[in-house]
C-alpha positions in Angstrom: 25.5 24.9 99.6 21.9 25.2 98.3 21.5 28.6 99.8 23.9 30.0 98.4 23.1 29.4 95.0 19.7 30.5 95.4 21.3 33.7 96.9 23.6 34.0 93.9 20.4 33.4 91.4 18.2 35.8 93.2 20.8 38.5 93.5 21.4 38.5 89.5 17.8 38.1 88.5 15.3 39.6 91.3 12.1 40.8 89.7 11.0 44.6 89.7 7.3 43.6 89.6 4.9 41.5 90.8 4.4 38.1 89.0 1.8 35.4 89.3 1.6 31.4 88.9 -0.5 29.3 86.6 -1.2 25.5 87.6 -3.2 23.1 86.3 -3.4 19.5 85.0 -3.5 18.3 81.4 -5.3 15.1 80.5 -6.3 13.1 77.4 -10.2 12.6 76.2 -10.4 9.5 78.4 -9.3 11.8 81.4 -5.7 10.1 81.6 -3.3 12.6 82.8 -0.4 13.0 80.3 3.1 13.4 81.3 5.5 15.7 79.2 3.3 17.9 77.6 4.7 21.3 77.0 3.2 24.3 78.6 4.5 27.6 76.9 3.9 31.4 77.7 4.3 32.9 74.0 4.4 36.3 75.8 7.2 36.0 78.1 9.0 33.0 76.6 8.4 31.1 80.1 8.0 27.1 79.9 7.5 23.8 81.8 6.0 20.4 81.2 3.7 18.2 83.0 4.8 15.4 85.4 3.2 11.9 85.7 -0.1 13.3 87.2 -0.3 15.4 84.5 0.1 18.4 86.8 2.2 21.8 85.9 3.2 24.9 87.3 4.3 28.0 85.1 5.8 31.1 86.6 5.6 34.9 85.7 1.8 34.7 84.3 0.2 38.5 83.6 -3.4 39.0 82.4 -3.2 39.0 78.5 -0.2 36.3 78.2 -0.8 33.7 75.6 -0.4 30.2 76.8 0.4 27.1 74.5 -0.5 23.9 75.5 1.5 21.3 73.0 2.3 17.6 72.4 3.2 15.4 69.4 0.0 13.7 68.7 -2.4 16.3 70.0 -4.1 19.0 68.7 -2.4 22.3 70.0 -4.4 24.5 72.3 -4.2 28.3 73.1 -5.3 29.8 76.3 -5.4 33.6 76.9 -4.9 34.5 80.7 -7.7 36.4 82.3 -7.7 38.0 85.7 -9.5 35.2 87.2 -6.9 32.7 86.0 -3.9 34.4 87.9 -2.7 32.2 90.9 -5.6 30.0 89.7 -5.8 26.1 88.9 -7.2 25.2 85.1 -7.8 21.7 83.6 -7.1 21.1 80.2 -8.2 18.1 77.9 -6.2 17.6 74.8 -7.7 16.0 71.6 -5.7 13.4 69.7 -4.7 14.3 66.5 -2.2 13.1 63.7 1.6 13.9 64.4 2.3 17.2 62.6 4.6 20.2 62.4 1.7 22.4 63.9 2.2 20.9 66.9 5.9 21.8 67.5 6.7 25.1 69.5 10.5 25.9 69.5 11.1 26.3 73.2 14.1 26.7 75.5 14.9 22.9 75.5 18.2 21.7 75.6 17.5 19.2 72.9 14.6 20.6 70.9 15.5 19.1 67.8 14.6 15.6 68.9 11.0 16.2 68.8 11.4 17.2 65.2 13.2 13.9 64.5 10.6 12.1 66.2 7.7 13.4 63.4 10.1 11.7 61.1 9.9 8.7 63.2 5.8 8.7 63.4 5.7 9.7 59.6 8.0 7.1 58.4 8.2 4.3 60.9 11.6 2.2 60.9 11.6 -1.2 59.4 14.7 -2.4 61.6 16.5 -1.7 64.9 19.2 -0.3 63.5 17.6 2.0 61.2 16.5 4.0 63.7 19.9 5.5 64.1 19.5 7.0 60.5 16.7 9.0 61.8 19.4 10.9 63.7 20.5 13.9 61.5 23.9 13.4 60.0 24.3 9.8 61.3 25.3 7.1 58.8 25.5 3.3 59.4 26.9 0.4 57.8 27.0 -3.2 58.1 29.8 -5.6 57.1 28.6 -9.1 58.6 25.2 -9.3 56.8 23.2 -8.4 60.1 25.1 -10.3 62.5 27.5 -7.7 63.9 26.6 -4.5 65.3 26.8 -1.7 62.5 29.5 0.4 61.9 28.7 4.2 62.5 29.7 7.5 61.4 28.6 11.0 62.8 30.1 14.2 62.8 33.4 13.2 61.2 34.0 10.2 63.4 34.3 6.6 62.0 32.5 5.5 65.4 33.2 1.8 64.4 30.6 0.0 66.5 30.2 2.7 69.2 33.5 4.1 70.4 32.2 7.9 70.4 28.3 7.7 70.7 26.6 6.3 73.6 23.0 4.5 73.0 20.7 3.7 75.6 16.9 1.9 75.2 14.9 2.7 78.4 17.8 3.4 80.3 19.6 0.1 79.5 23.3 0.8 78.1 23.4 -0.7 74.9 27.5 -0.2 74.5 30.0 -2.7 75.7 33.0 -1.7 77.4 36.2 -3.6 76.9 34.5 -6.0 74.2 36.0 -8.9 72.3 35.6 -7.0 68.7 36.0 -3.5 69.5 35.8 -0.9 72.4 32.1 0.6 72.8 30.5 -2.1 70.7 26.7 -1.4 70.3 24.7 -4.1 69.2 21.1 -2.9 68.8 19.6 -6.1 67.3 17.9 -7.1 70.5 15.3 -4.2 70.1 12.3 -4.9 67.9 11.5 -1.7 65.9 7.6 -1.9 66.2 8.0 -1.4 69.8 9.8 1.9 69.5 8.1 4.5 70.6 10.3 7.8 70.2 13.8 8.8 70.0 16.0 11.3 72.2 19.4 12.5 70.7 22.0 15.1 71.2 25.1 15.7 69.7 28.4 16.8 71.4 29.6 16.1 75.2 26.8 18.9 76.8 24.7 16.5 78.9 26.1 16.0 82.6 23.8 12.6 82.8 25.7 11.1 80.0 29.1 9.4 80.6 31.3 7.1 78.9 30.9 7.2 74.8 29.2 10.6 74.7 31.6 12.6 72.5 30.4 12.8 69.1 26.9 12.5 70.8 24.0 10.1 72.4 20.9 8.2 71.4 18.4 7.2 73.8 15.5 5.1 72.5 12.2 4.6 74.4 10.1 1.9 73.8 6.2 1.8 74.2 4.6 1.7 77.6 1.4 -0.1 76.1 0.1 -1.3 72.6 -3.3 -0.1 71.8 -4.0 -3.3 69.2 -2.5 -6.8 69.2 -0.7 -7.2 66.0 1.0 -10.0 63.6 2.8 -9.5 60.5 4.7 -11.2 58.2 7.2 -10.0 55.4 9.0 -12.3 53.1 11.2 -11.5 49.9 14.2 -11.6 47.9 17.1 -13.8 49.1 15.1 -16.2 51.0 14.0 -13.6 53.6 11.2 -14.1 55.9 10.6 -11.9 59.1 7.8 -12.4 61.6 6.4 -10.0 64.4 3.8 -10.5 67.1 2.7 -8.2 69.8 0.2 -9.3 72.1 -1.7 -7.6 75.1 -1.6 -9.6 78.3 -3.5 -7.4 80.8 -4.9 -3.7 80.6 -6.3 -1.9 83.1 -6.8 1.6 84.1 -3.5 1.8 85.9 -1.6 -1.0 84.7 -0.9 -3.1 81.7 1.2 -5.6 79.9 2.2 -6.8 76.4 4.7 -9.5 74.8 6.5 -8.9 71.5 8.4 -11.4 69.1 10.6 -11.2 66.0 11.8 -13.9 63.8 14.3 -13.1 61.0 15.7 -15.6 58.6 17.7 -14.7 55.5 20.3 -15.9 52.9 21.2 -12.5 52.0 22.6 -11.3 48.6 25.6 -13.0 48.7 26.7 -16.4 46.9 27.6 -18.2 49.8 24.3 -18.5 51.8 24.2 -16.3 55.0 22.2 -19.0 56.9 21.2 -16.1 59.0 18.7 -16.1 61.9 17.5 -13.9 64.6 15.0 -14.1 67.2 13.9 -11.7 70.0 11.5 -11.6 72.7 10.1 -8.9 74.7 7.9 -8.9 77.8 6.9 -5.5 79.5 4.8 -4.7 82.4 3.9 -0.8 83.2 1.9 0.5 86.2 1.0 4.1 86.3 -1.5 5.6 89.0 -1.6 8.7 87.0 -1.0 10.4 90.5 2.5 10.2 91.7 4.1 7.2 90.6 5.2 4.7 87.5 6.7 1.5 87.3 7.9 -0.6 84.2 9.7 -4.2 84.1 11.0 -5.2 81.3 12.9 -8.8 80.2 13.8 -9.7 76.8 16.0 -12.0 75.2 17.8 -11.9 71.8 19.9 -14.6 70.1 21.4 -14.8 66.3 23.8 -16.9 64.1 24.9 -16.2 60.8 27.7 -17.1 58.1 29.3 -14.3 56.2 31.7 -13.7 53.1 33.8 -11.1 54.8 35.6 -7.8 53.4 36.9 -9.2 49.9 39.8 -7.2 48.4 39.0 -5.0 45.5 41.6 -6.6 43.4 40.0 -9.9 43.6 37.0 -8.7 41.8 38.9 -6.6 39.1 40.7 -9.6 38.5 37.6 -11.9 38.2 38.7 -14.4 40.6 35.1 -13.6 42.7 32.2 -11.3 42.0 31.1 -8.7 44.3 29.3 -11.0 46.3 31.8 -13.7 46.4 34.2 -14.6 49.1 37.8 -15.4 49.9 36.8 -16.9 53.0 33.4 -17.8 53.4 34.0 -19.6 56.6 33.4 -16.4 58.8 30.4 -15.8 60.8 29.3 -15.9 64.4 26.5 -16.2 66.8 25.5 -14.0 69.9 22.9 -13.7 72.3 21.7 -11.2 75.3 19.2 -11.7 77.9 18.0 -8.2 79.9 15.9 -7.6 82.8 15.6 -3.9 83.7 13.4 -1.7 86.1 12.2 1.8 85.7 10.4 3.7 88.5 9.6 7.3 89.2 7.9 8.7 92.1 6.4 12.4 92.5 7.3 13.0 96.0 5.3 16.5 95.9 4.5 19.2 93.0 8.2 20.2 92.7 10.1 16.9 93.6 10.7 13.5 91.8 12.8 10.4 92.2 13.8 8.6 89.1 15.7 5.4 89.6 16.6 2.2 87.3 18.2 -0.9 87.7 19.4 -3.4 85.2 21.2 -6.9 84.8 22.1 -8.4 81.4 23.7 -11.8 80.2 25.4 -11.6 77.3 27.8 -14.0 74.8 29.5 -13.1 71.6 31.9 -15.3 69.2 32.8 -14.1 65.8 35.3 -15.5 63.1 37.0 -13.3 60.8 39.6 -13.4 58.3 41.0 -9.8 56.8 44.2 -10.5 55.7 43.4 -13.9 53.8 47.0 -15.0 53.7 49.3 -12.6 54.9 50.6 -13.8 58.5 49.9 -17.8 57.5 50.2 -18.8 54.2 49.4 -22.5 55.1 46.5 -22.2 57.3 45.2 -18.6 56.7 44.5 -16.0 58.9 41.3 -16.6 60.6 40.7 -15.4 64.1 38.1 -15.8 66.6 37.2 -13.1 68.9 34.9 -14.4 72.1 33.7 -13.5 75.4 30.9 -14.4 78.1 29.8 -11.1 80.0 27.5 -10.3 82.6 26.5 -6.4 83.2 24.7 -5.0 86.3 24.0 -1.4 87.4 21.6 1.3 88.9 20.9 4.6 88.8 19.0 7.1 91.3 18.1 10.9 90.2 16.5 13.2 92.5 14.9 16.4 90.7 13.6 19.6 92.6 12.2 22.8 91.3 12.1 26.1 93.1 10.2 29.3 92.6 12.5 32.3 92.3 11.7 35.7 93.4 8.0 36.5 93.1 7.2 33.4 90.8 8.9 35.7 88.2 11.5 32.6 87.4 12.5 29.0 88.0 15.3 27.1 89.5 15.4 23.4 88.6 18.4 21.1 89.7 18.9 17.5 89.5 21.6 15.3 90.9 22.0 11.6 90.3 24.3 8.7 91.4 24.9 5.4 89.4 27.2 2.6 88.7 28.1 0.0 86.2 30.0 -3.2 86.5 31.0 -5.5 83.5 32.0 -9.0 84.6 33.8 -10.3 81.2 35.1 -13.8 81.2 37.2 -15.7 78.9 37.8 -12.7 76.6 39.8 -13.8 73.8 41.5 -13.2 70.3 42.8 -16.7 68.7 43.8 -18.1 65.5 41.7 -20.6 64.0 41.1 -22.7 60.8 37.9 -23.4 59.5 36.0 -22.5 62.7 37.1 -25.8 64.1 40.9 -26.0 64.9 42.3 -23.6 67.4 45.7 -22.8 66.3 47.0 -20.0 68.6 45.6 -18.2 71.4 46.7 -14.3 70.8 45.1 -12.7 73.8 43.1 -14.5 76.5 41.8 -13.2 80.1 39.2 -12.0 82.3 38.1 -8.3 82.5 36.3 -6.4 85.3 35.6 -3.0 84.7 33.6 -0.9 87.1 32.2 2.5 86.3 30.8 4.6 89.4 29.4 8.4 88.8 27.5 11.1 89.9 26.3 14.3 88.1 24.4 17.8 88.9 22.4 19.5 86.5 21.0 22.8 87.5 18.5 24.9 85.2 17.5 28.4 85.5 14.8 29.8 83.3 13.9 33.5 83.4 11.8 34.8 80.5 13.1 33.8 77.5 16.4 32.5 78.7 17.6 29.2 79.7 21.0 28.8 81.6 22.2 25.1 82.2 25.6 24.6 83.9 26.4 21.0 84.9 29.2 18.7 86.2 29.7 15.1 86.1 32.2 12.8 88.1 33.1 9.4 86.7 35.5 6.9 88.6 36.6 4.0 86.8 38.5 1.0 87.8 40.0 -1.3 85.6 41.3 -5.4 86.2 42.7 -7.5 84.0 43.8 -11.3 84.7 46.0 -12.6 81.6 44.9 -16.3 81.6 48.0 -17.2 79.2 50.3 -16.5 81.8 51.6 -19.7 83.6 51.5 -18.0 86.7 49.0 -15.5 88.1 49.1 -12.3 86.2 46.6 -9.6 87.6 46.9 -5.8 86.5 44.6 -3.2 87.7 44.2 0.6 87.3 42.0 3.7 88.3 41.1 7.0 87.3 38.7 9.7 87.8 37.1 12.2 85.5 35.6 15.5 86.0 33.4 16.8 83.0 31.9 20.4 83.3 28.9 21.4 81.1 27.3 24.7 80.0 24.3 25.2 77.7 22.6 28.8 77.1 19.4 29.1 75.3 17.1 32.1 74.1 14.2 31.4 72.9 13.2 34.7 70.9 9.8 33.7 70.3 7.6 30.4 69.7 9.3 30.2 66.5 13.0 30.5 67.4 15.8 29.1 69.5 19.1 30.3 69.4 21.4 28.5 71.8 25.1 28.0 72.7 26.7 24.8 74.1 30.0 23.8 75.2 31.1 20.8 77.4 34.1 18.0 78.3 32.9 14.4 77.6 35.3 11.1 77.2 35.4 7.7 76.1 37.2 4.9 78.1 40.0 2.9 76.5 39.6 -0.9 76.7 40.7 -2.3 79.9 43.4 -4.4 77.8 44.8 -1.3 76.2 44.9 0.7 79.8 47.0 -2.0 81.9 49.1 -2.8 79.1 50.3 0.9 78.9 50.3 1.2 82.8 47.2 3.5 83.0 48.3 6.1 80.8 45.5 7.5 78.3 42.8 5.7 80.3 40.2 8.5 79.5 40.8 11.0 76.9 38.7 13.7 76.9 36.6 15.5 74.0 36.3 19.4 74.2 33.2 20.4 72.1 31.2 23.4 71.0 27.9 24.4 69.3 26.4 27.6 68.3 23.1 27.0 66.5 19.6 27.9 66.0 16.2 26.1 65.4 13.5 28.4 63.3 10.0 27.8 62.4 9.1 30.6 60.2 5.8 29.1 59.4 3.4 26.6 60.9 4.4 24.0 58.3 8.2 24.6 57.8 10.9 23.9 60.7 14.8 25.1 59.8 17.9 24.2 62.2 21.4 24.8 61.6 24.6 24.9 63.9 28.2 25.3 63.8 30.1 23.1 65.9 33.9 21.9 66.9 35.1 18.9 68.6 38.6 18.5 69.9 39.4 14.8 70.7 42.8 14.0 73.3 43.0 10.4 71.7 41.6 8.9 68.4 40.8 5.3 67.9 42.2 3.8 64.6 41.0 0.3 63.5 43.5 -2.2 63.0 42.6 -4.6 60.0 45.1 -7.3 60.4 44.3 -8.0 64.1 40.8 -6.9 64.1 41.2 -4.4 67.0 41.3 -0.9 67.6 44.2 1.1 69.1 44.6 4.6 70.5 46.2 7.2 68.2 46.8 10.9 68.5 45.0 14.0 69.0 42.2 15.1 66.5 40.2 18.1 65.6 36.9 18.7 63.9 34.8 21.5 62.7 31.5 21.2 61.0 28.1 22.6 59.8 24.9 20.9 60.4 21.6 22.1 58.2 18.3 20.4 58.4 14.5 21.2 57.5 11.3 19.7 57.8 8.2 20.8 55.9 4.6 19.7 56.5 3.7 20.4 52.5 -0.1 19.4 53.1 -1.8 17.6 55.9 -1.1 13.9 54.4 2.7 14.8 52.8 5.9 15.6 54.9 9.3 16.2 53.7 12.5 16.2 55.8 16.1 16.6 54.9 19.6 17.3 56.7 23.0 17.9 55.0 26.5 17.6 57.3 29.7 18.6 56.5 32.9 18.3 58.9 36.6 19.2 58.2 38.1 16.2 60.5 42.2 16.1 60.8 44.7 14.6 63.0 46.8 17.4 65.0 49.8 15.6 65.4 50.7 14.9 62.0 51.9 16.9 59.2 49.8 18.4 56.5 48.9 15.7 53.8 49.7 12.8 56.3 47.1 13.9 58.8 43.6 12.5 57.2 41.6 10.7 59.6 40.8 7.1 57.7 37.3 6.7 57.0 35.9 10.3 58.5 33.2 11.5 56.4 33.3 15.0 55.3 29.8 15.3 53.9 26.9 13.4 54.3 23.3 14.1 53.6 19.8 12.3 54.2 16.1 12.8 53.5 12.9 12.2 52.1 9.1 12.5 51.4 6.3 10.3 53.3 2.7 10.3 53.1 -0.3 9.2 55.1 -3.8 9.2 54.8 -4.1 9.3 51.0 -7.0 7.3 50.8 -6.0 3.9 52.2 -2.0 4.6 51.1 0.7 5.6 53.2 4.5 5.2 52.5 7.5 7.1 51.9 10.7 7.4 49.8 14.1 8.1 51.3 17.5 8.7 50.5 21.1 8.5 52.1 24.3 10.0 50.5 27.9 9.9 51.6 30.6 11.5 49.6 34.0 9.8 48.8 36.5 10.0 51.9 40.1 8.7 52.6 40.6 5.3 53.9 44.2 6.1 55.0 46.2 8.8 56.3 47.9 10.5 53.4 44.2 10.0 51.1 46.1 7.9 48.6 43.4 5.2 49.0 39.8 6.3 48.8 36.6 5.1 50.2 33.8 5.5 47.3 30.8 7.1 48.5 27.1 6.4 47.3 23.7 7.8 47.2 20.9 4.9 47.7 17.0 5.4 47.9 14.6 3.1 49.6 10.9 3.2 49.3 8.1 1.5 51.2 4.2 1.5 50.2 1.4 0.4 52.3 -2.5 -0.3 51.7 -4.7 -0.4 54.6 -8.2 -2.4 54.3 -10.0 -2.6 57.6 -7.5 -3.9 60.1 -5.4 -5.3 57.4 -2.5 -3.7 56.2 -0.5 -4.9 53.0 3.0 -3.3 52.1 5.8 -3.1 49.4 9.6 -2.4 50.8 12.3 -2.0 48.3 15.6 -1.4 49.6 18.0 0.2 46.6 15.2 1.0 44.6 17.7 2.0 41.4 19.9 -1.4 41.8 23.2 1.2 42.7 26.5 -0.8 42.9 27.8 0.7 46.2 29.9 -0.6 49.1 28.1 -0.4 52.3 31.7 -0.5 54.4 35.2 -0.2 53.3 38.5 -0.4 54.9 42.3 0.0 53.6 43.6 -3.2 54.4 46.9 -5.1 53.8 46.1 -8.6 52.7 47.4 -11.3 50.4 45.7 -14.0 48.4 46.7 -17.8 48.1 48.8 -17.8 44.8 50.4 -14.2 45.5 53.8 -13.6 46.3 53.7 -10.1 47.8 51.1 -8.4 49.7 48.8 -5.5 48.7 47.3 -2.7 50.8 43.9 -1.6 49.2 40.2 -1.0 49.6 38.6 -4.1 51.2 34.8 -4.1 50.6 31.6 -5.5 51.9 29.0 -4.8 49.1 26.1 -3.0 49.9 22.5 -4.5 49.3 21.3 -4.9 45.6 17.5 -4.2 44.9 15.6 -5.8 47.4 12.1 -6.2 47.4 9.9 -7.3 50.1 6.4 -8.0 50.9 4.4 -7.7 54.0 1.3 -8.4 55.5 -0.2 -7.2 59.0 -3.3 -7.4 60.9 -4.2 -5.8 64.1 -7.2 -7.3 66.6 
């Protein structure tokens, strides 16, 4: 098979002239090899990246070619090839520099937009783990349990709920929870300490063979720091009895290995009249080994735990009638607790200049308990409608990927393939939905059972690079086995289903110049259904497919400006709809979405940086009549952006906005979820190794609704029920001070 593929490629792309190769190593000023540095031939459009040893090979080199070596955080270097450098080995030393758009070269990388967003991250660091998602252009988040639950996510016309149509990883550790007690794909990122985040990789659409479950609207991969430069202590304190502390400390540091620990503690009562009594504790330990020749290993261990009280989603009529204020509650006994402990390993081994093996393995122990009351007295006018969702879970998984590069023809082009195998197994015990009263009394179990869900997979990626063209076909194969034991049955009741999914992908990229990339992408992805839904429906609609396509460009008209735009479409075989009275999601019908993404980044000066994105989506159900085909809570227009500055004397900071337009809350648009425009501000002053800062959320104290649902409910003294907006109010003006020291 390998020889056959090589024959086809060589037959179609054989060079007519003799070509040469350039190889070498890239190191920093301390002579430490740099991994992932871009090496780009401006003349031909060819490109490559350094490996763990800082080594690279670039094909199709001729005298006079201009080679650009670039990496974020380092000054870009340019080399003009001479006769002596043909088929030679060169050594390059990069000099550190502040992150800037000057360092960006638009090459034939499938997700070139990620490096631009990483400039956003470096220019204006995140202040909370979930806030990193807001760095993804077009992605909006909302919290409706005061910071205790995973955020609600919106992207490309999806109300993703807590993660149904986006897959999220951190250092290869999956965040999404399958068949979760609160909702499919539940992605709680609160176990990530924001100060440990190094960069972000993301992609929209279902175009990536190495991404599986939930990769329909897109994916987000977070990479945390392999090392820290200095010890750090910080303290935040502010309104609503809010305190946050962070500590990061080096344990060992050597030429080839280092280790550090990090911790975070958050306490707050929130803006609500009933104190949230919120607390969250995070601990992380990381060991990293890199011999800077052929091997890198990281070992990570973390623990997270949190508990909180919540005021829930309140009906608009209760506010309008003066029964409660916006920050009041109908039932303030809501809330919950959760914890997650993780251990994960990442290892890469460079077998030779052209081959590498990357492996990972992980194990997580997780528990979750949540009390909610969405409908108040609709179902039970005596005891009220409080529910409890609970589970106890263990996740184990592993993956190995082999990558190999091949020179094609007379070193005029390159072929790279990667193939991977992996699995994930979720053992979920005592997953339940129960009716309770005041968190204390169990009234009735509505669902109670054990879930075992196995996902085994393999994928193959082929990347052919010749001159300014990159062609990247891929194929992914997933196998699922769903098992559910119903513990409510008097007799043993076990059901099982399985399914195989095949997802082809194709990305075609043309790098017309170092300042222009044109791309076309298409692929088929999927999201799995909850095991309880799968077995209840005898295995039907197990893995609904998503068919997506993108056509777009990234343009850098000057060293200081980058513009991106894309037209896209996405067809989904099955939508998930949130059911407020049962606090579950259920499968619905087919949907279609079309949209436009537009963004820009502008380095106005060395110290002032601007970014902005605007995204429009047309989203409709494919199986409902016109006027009844709106997708509840699907946003059609969103935007975000800001200005950030650094090294302005001793000052740095930024101002950012996020906007979401009014959107339908039900299928006929008779109930509308109000949009909002919110502005945040941060300001820092550095003095020696100390930093003093101010953080302001909702700078202009706008009245806004962070999350909204169209829900039918009944209050205690009401004779009939009403369906209307139920909301969680957004944070009012929220001021915090921060002091940190590095040593």
